[in-house]
C-alpha positions in Angstrom: 27.5 -10.6 90.2 24.8 -10.2 87.6 26.8 -9.3 84.6 29.0 -12.6 85.4 25.9 -14.5 85.4 24.8 -13.1 82.2 28.2 -13.6 80.6 28.2 -17.4 81.8 24.6 -18.0 80.6 25.3 -16.2 77.1 28.6 -18.5 76.8 26.6 -21.6 77.7 24.0 -20.8 75.1 26.5 -19.9 72.2 28.2 -23.1 73.2 25.0 -25.0 73.1 24.4 -23.4 69.6 28.0 -24.2 68.3 27.7 -27.9 69.3 24.2 -28.0 67.5 25.6 -26.7 64.3 28.5 -28.9 64.7 26.5 -32.0 65.2 24.1 -30.9 62.4 26.9 -30.6 60.0 28.3 -33.8 61.0 24.9 -35.5 60.7 24.7 -34.3 57.0 27.8 -36.3 56.1 26.9 -39.9 55.5 29.3 -42.5 54.2 29.2 -46.1 53.0 32.3 -47.9 52.4 34.3 -46.4 49.6 33.7 -42.9 50.5 34.9 -40.4 53.2 35.7 -36.7 53.5 38.6 -36.8 51.2 38.1 -39.8 48.8 35.7 -41.7 46.5 36.6 -45.0 45.5 35.2 -46.5 42.1 35.5 -49.9 40.9 35.5 -51.1 37.1 36.2 -54.3 35.5 37.3 -54.2 31.8 39.4 -56.6 29.3 42.8 -55.2 29.1 43.7 -58.5 27.2 42.0 -61.1 25.2 39.8 -60.8 22.1 37.9 -57.8 23.3 40.6 -55.7 24.3 40.1 -52.8 21.8 37.4 -51.9 24.7 40.3 -51.0 27.3 40.4 -47.5 25.7 36.9 -46.9 27.8 38.7 -47.3 31.1 41.8 -45.5 30.0 39.4 -42.3 28.9 37.7 -42.7 32.2 40.6 -42.6 34.3 42.1 -39.5 32.4 38.7 -37.9 33.1 38.8 -38.6 36.6 42.3 -37.1 36.7 40.9 -34.1 35.1 38.0 -33.8 38.1 40.9 -34.4 40.7 42.9 -31.6 39.3 39.7 -29.3 39.3 39.4 -29.9 42.9 37.5 -33.2 43.0 33.7 -33.7 43.7 32.5 -31.5 46.4 36.1 -31.5 47.7 36.7 -35.3 47.5 39.0 -36.9 44.9 38.2 -40.0 42.9 40.2 -43.0 43.1 39.6 -45.1 40.0 40.4 -48.8 40.4 40.3 -50.9 37.1 41.1 -54.6 36.9 41.5 -56.8 33.7 38.7 -59.6 33.1 39.7 -60.4 30.0 35.8 -60.6 29.2 35.8 -63.8 31.1 32.7 -64.0 33.2 34.7 -66.1 36.2 37.3 -63.5 36.1 34.9 -60.5 36.3 33.4 -62.4 39.5 36.8 -62.7 40.7 37.9 -59.0 40.2 34.1 -57.9 41.3 34.5 -59.5 44.7 38.1 -57.8 45.1 36.9 -54.4 44.3 34.0 -54.8 46.9 35.5 -57.0 49.8 39.0 -55.9 49.4 39.3 -52.3 47.7 35.9 -51.5 49.4 34.8 -49.7 46.7 31.6 -47.5 46.8 30.4 -48.5 43.5 31.2 -50.6 40.2 31.3 -48.4 37.2 31.1 -49.3 33.4 32.1 -52.9 33.5 32.3 -54.1 29.9 29.9 -56.9 28.6 26.8 -58.4 28.9 27.9 -61.9 30.1 30.4 -60.5 32.5 28.0 -58.2 34.1 25.4 -60.8 34.3 27.6 -62.9 36.2 28.3 -60.3 38.9 24.6 -58.9 38.8 23.1 -61.0 41.7 26.5 -60.5 43.9 26.2 -56.8 43.6 22.4 -56.5 44.3 22.8 -59.0 47.3 25.5 -56.7 48.5 23.5 -53.6 47.5 26.5 -52.2 45.7 25.5 -49.7 42.8 26.5 -51.5 39.3 26.3 -48.2 37.3 26.2 -47.4 33.6 27.2 -50.6 32.4 29.1 -51.0 28.9 26.4 -53.1 27.4 23.0 -52.5 25.6 21.2 -55.7 27.0 17.6 -54.9 27.9 18.2 -56.9 31.3 19.6 -53.9 32.8 16.4 -51.8 33.0 14.7 -53.7 35.5 14.7 -52.0 38.7 12.0 -54.0 40.4 14.1 -57.0 40.3 17.4 -55.6 40.1 17.7 -52.1 41.9 21.2 -51.9 42.2 21.9 -52.3 38.5 21.3 -49.6 35.7 22.7 -49.7 32.2 23.6 -46.4 30.1 23.4 -46.7 26.4 20.2 -47.5 24.1 19.4 -51.3 24.5 20.5 -53.7 21.7 16.9 -54.6 20.8 15.9 -51.2 20.3 18.9 -50.5 18.0 18.0 -53.4 16.1 14.3 -52.5 15.9 15.5 -49.2 14.3 17.4 -51.0 11.6 14.3 -53.2 10.6 12.0 -50.1 10.6 14.6 -48.5 8.1 14.8 -51.7 6.0 11.1 -51.9 5.9 10.6 -48.7 4.8 13.7 -48.0 2.4 14.5 -52.0 1.2 10.9 -53.6 1.6 12.2 -56.4 -0.8 15.3 -57.0 0.9 16.9 -60.6 1.6 18.7 -60.3 4.8 21.7 -62.2 6.2 22.7 -62.0 10.0 26.1 -62.8 11.3 25.8 -62.7 15.1 27.9 -63.4 18.2 26.8 -66.7 20.0 25.9 -65.0 23.2 23.3 -62.7 25.0 25.1 -59.8 22.9 23.9 -61.2 19.5 21.0 -62.7 20.6 19.6 -59.7 21.7 20.3 -57.9 18.4 18.6 -61.0 16.5 15.7 -60.9 18.6 15.2 -57.1 18.2 15.6 -57.5 14.4 13.0 -60.2 14.1 10.6 -58.1 16.7 11.0 -55.2 14.5 10.5 -56.9 11.4 7.5 -58.6 12.8 5.2 -60.4 10.1 8.1 -59.6 7.5 10.8 -61.7 9.4 11.0 -64.1 6.6 13.2 -61.3 4.9 15.8 -62.9 6.9 17.1 -65.7 4.5 20.2 -66.8 6.3 22.0 -66.6 9.9 25.3 -67.6 11.0 26.5 -67.6 14.6 30.1 -67.5 15.6 31.7 -68.2 19.0 34.3 -65.7 20.4 36.9 -68.2 20.6 37.2 -68.5 16.7 40.2 -66.9 15.3 38.2 -65.9 11.9 35.0 -65.6 10.7 35.7 -65.8 7.0 33.9 -69.2 6.3 30.6 -67.7 7.8 30.7 -64.8 5.3 31.1 -67.2 2.5 28.2 -69.1 3.6 26.2 -65.9 4.1 27.2 -64.7 0.5 25.8 -68.0 -0.7 22.5 -67.3 0.5 21.8 -64.6 -2.1 21.2 -62.0 0.5 21.6 -58.1 -0.5 21.7 -57.0 3.1 23.7 -58.2 5.9 23.6 -57.5 9.6 26.8 -57.7 11.5 26.0 -58.2 15.2 29.6 -58.5 16.2 32.0 -57.0 18.4 34.9 -54.7 16.8 37.4 -57.4 16.1 35.0 -59.6 14.1 33.2 -56.8 12.6 36.3 -55.3 11.1 37.0 -59.2 9.8 33.6 -59.1 8.1 33.8 -56.1 6.5 37.2 -57.1 5.2 36.3 -60.4 3.9 33.0 -59.1 2.2 35.2 -56.5 0.2 37.4 -59.3 -0.7 34.9 -61.4 -2.0 33.5 -58.7 -4.2 30.0 -59.0 -2.3 28.1 -55.7 -2.6 25.3 -56.0 0.1 24.1 -53.2 2.1 26.0 -53.7 5.5 24.9 -52.7 9.0 27.2 -53.0 11.8 26.2 -52.3 15.5 27.0 -49.2 17.1 29.4 -50.6 19.4 31.5 -51.7 16.1 31.1 -48.4 14.3 34.7 -47.1 15.4 36.3 -45.5 12.6 39.6 -46.1 14.4 39.3 -49.8 15.6 36.9 -51.1 12.9 36.5 -49.2 9.9 40.2 -48.4 9.0 41.6 -51.9 9.8 39.0 -53.5 7.7 39.9 -51.0 4.8 38.1 -47.8 3.9 37.8 -48.9 0.5 35.5 -51.8 1.7 33.8 -49.7 4.0 32.0 -46.8 1.9 28.1 -47.1 2.5 28.1 -48.9 5.8 25.3 -48.0 7.9 24.8 -47.9 11.5 23.6 -45.4 14.5 24.9 -42.9 16.6 24.2 -41.3 19.9 27.7 -39.7 20.4 29.5 -37.3 18.5 32.5 -38.4 16.4 35.6 -37.0 17.8 37.3 -37.0 14.3 34.4 -35.4 12.5 35.2 -31.6 11.5 31.6 -30.7 11.7 32.1 -30.7 15.4 35.0 -28.5 15.4 33.0 -25.4 16.9 30.9 -27.3 19.0 30.8 -25.9 22.5 30.8 -29.3 24.1 33.5 -30.9 21.8 35.8 -27.9 22.2 35.9 -29.0 26.2 36.3 -32.6 24.9 39.3 -31.7 22.5 40.9 -29.5 25.5 40.5 -32.5 27.7 42.3 -34.7 25.3 44.9 -32.2 24.8 45.9 -32.0 28.7 44.9 -35.3 30.0 45.0 -38.0 27.1 47.2 -36.7 24.5 47.9 -40.1 23.0 44.2 -40.8 22.2 43.1 -41.3 18.7 40.3 -38.9 17.9 38.7 -41.2 15.5 38.1 -44.1 18.2 34.2 -43.8 18.8 35.0 -45.4 22.3 36.6 -42.2 23.8 33.6 -39.5 23.4 31.5 -42.7 24.5 33.7 -43.1 27.7 33.9 -39.3 28.2 29.9 -39.1 28.3 29.9 -42.1 30.7 32.2 -40.7 33.1 30.6 -37.2 32.9 27.4 -38.9 33.9 28.8 -40.5 36.9 30.4 -37.4 37.9 27.0 -35.5 37.6 25.6 -38.4 40.1 28.1 -38.0 42.5 27.9 -34.3 42.6 24.0 -34.6 43.1 24.7 -36.9 46.0 26.4 -34.2 47.9 27.7 -34.8 51.5 25.4 -38.4 51.4 27.5 -40.7 49.8 25.9 -43.9 50.7 25.2 -46.5 48.0 21.4 -46.1 48.5 21.8 -42.3 47.7 24.0 -43.1 44.8 21.1 -45.1 43.2 18.4 -42.6 44.3 20.3 -39.7 42.6 21.2 -42.0 39.7 17.4 -42.7 39.1 17.0 -38.8 38.9 18.7 -37.5 36.0 16.6 -35.0 33.8 17.4 -33.9 30.5 21.4 -34.3 31.3 23.4 -33.8 28.1 27.0 -34.6 28.3 29.4 -32.7 26.2 29.8 -35.3 23.7 26.5 -36.7 23.1 24.7 -35.6 19.9 22.3 -32.8 19.7 18.5 -33.9 20.6 19.9 -36.7 22.6 19.5 -36.8 26.8 20.3 -38.8 29.9 16.9 -39.5 31.7 16.0 -41.8 34.3 13.5 -42.2 37.2 12.9 -45.0 39.6 11.0 -47.1 37.2 13.4 -46.3 34.2 16.8 -47.5 34.1 17.3 -46.8 30.6 19.3 -43.5 30.6 19.9 -43.1 26.9 17.1 -44.2 24.6 17.5 -41.8 21.3 19.7 -42.8 18.1 20.2 -41.6 14.8 21.1 -43.7 11.7 24.3 -42.7 10.1 25.9 -43.7 6.9 29.6 -44.0 6.2 30.5 -41.7 3.2 34.2 -43.3 3.0 35.7 -40.7 5.6 33.2 -40.0 8.2 29.8 -40.9 9.2 27.0 -39.0 7.9 23.6 -38.4 9.5 20.4 -39.8 8.1 17.2 -38.5 9.5 16.3 -37.2 13.1 17.1 -38.7 16.5 14.6 -41.7 17.2 13.6 -42.7 20.5 14.2 -46.6 20.8 11.2 -47.2 23.2 8.8 -45.5 20.6 9.6 -48.7 18.2 8.4 -51.3 20.6 5.2 -52.9 20.0 2.6 -52.4 22.9 2.4 -56.0 24.8 -1.2 -57.2 25.4 
């Protein structure tokens, strides 16, 4: 009898311990809509059509990278389902597609959606729904505002900081320059213009001409003719890839020889420089924070070797000279890092917590000296950039990586 009672007690204790362990294991797993034991649903909007359709390669690269992750076993055993819709860079369409992703597809988060105005159109909606709006493809300064918009985070250096870097360079290297500015007539272009003038400060009179264009315009040739007539010897092209290519080509056709500075987003050799004509592009300047996939200097770089292996297996049609591809790879790698950090707590709140806890993360395709860093009060993951000049075949570095934040003048 005694042995039987002892056996029952022991079995009872064992069952109790097993039950506790099972309950603890279950308690460790936390999910919000868009995540479960086997899947993580990620939403995205991108222009597969319209004047900014060159950016569609961003989502295509990310989809290929997530396919790689899934084939490697997923994230903590969960496969990524990447759902990407066309918004044609139209804010009303972005709103429609974001609602579809959140309310019908029930994604865990929105990732790397393109454009300042499209993302601004859904920012309040996603924050009210407490859905992460992560690593946007836009350098607008408004994304680094965790106090007012705690569910929105950018990724790349801000447009204003980029323009401040150009201003710093000009005041040092060409203090007597006469500057012409072509800028897109929206928040994208105005952010760059503001950063340039802030960076020039008391020297803002160096800007002798400004021309704005609308995305609906078929060509910006007339704007370039007007800017040439100003007598400027430096021109900033604060434009998207389509119009930057037009500007470079027209300047060459006019036999105008100013120093040209294009934005990082329009520095792709594949989608901007080659269409404009290599003969027109020699000497153009920009900034870089991601490695150039077509530059042989990276052939033996460990990170780029992984990138080239990825392209060979998962994206064989990719154009290595398209700067958007290594950029998108870095974006996707950053998101995967955040989701890995989430472990089994795949709630939207924890996604934002981990996204705001990145420390010196270096994706394979980011240039040496540049890191991804965030905190609860700093939603600007990438800050450093390096000036580059196009030598007729590739971009060459000028100087060391500079932290855009360091160029800001302290407010009083």
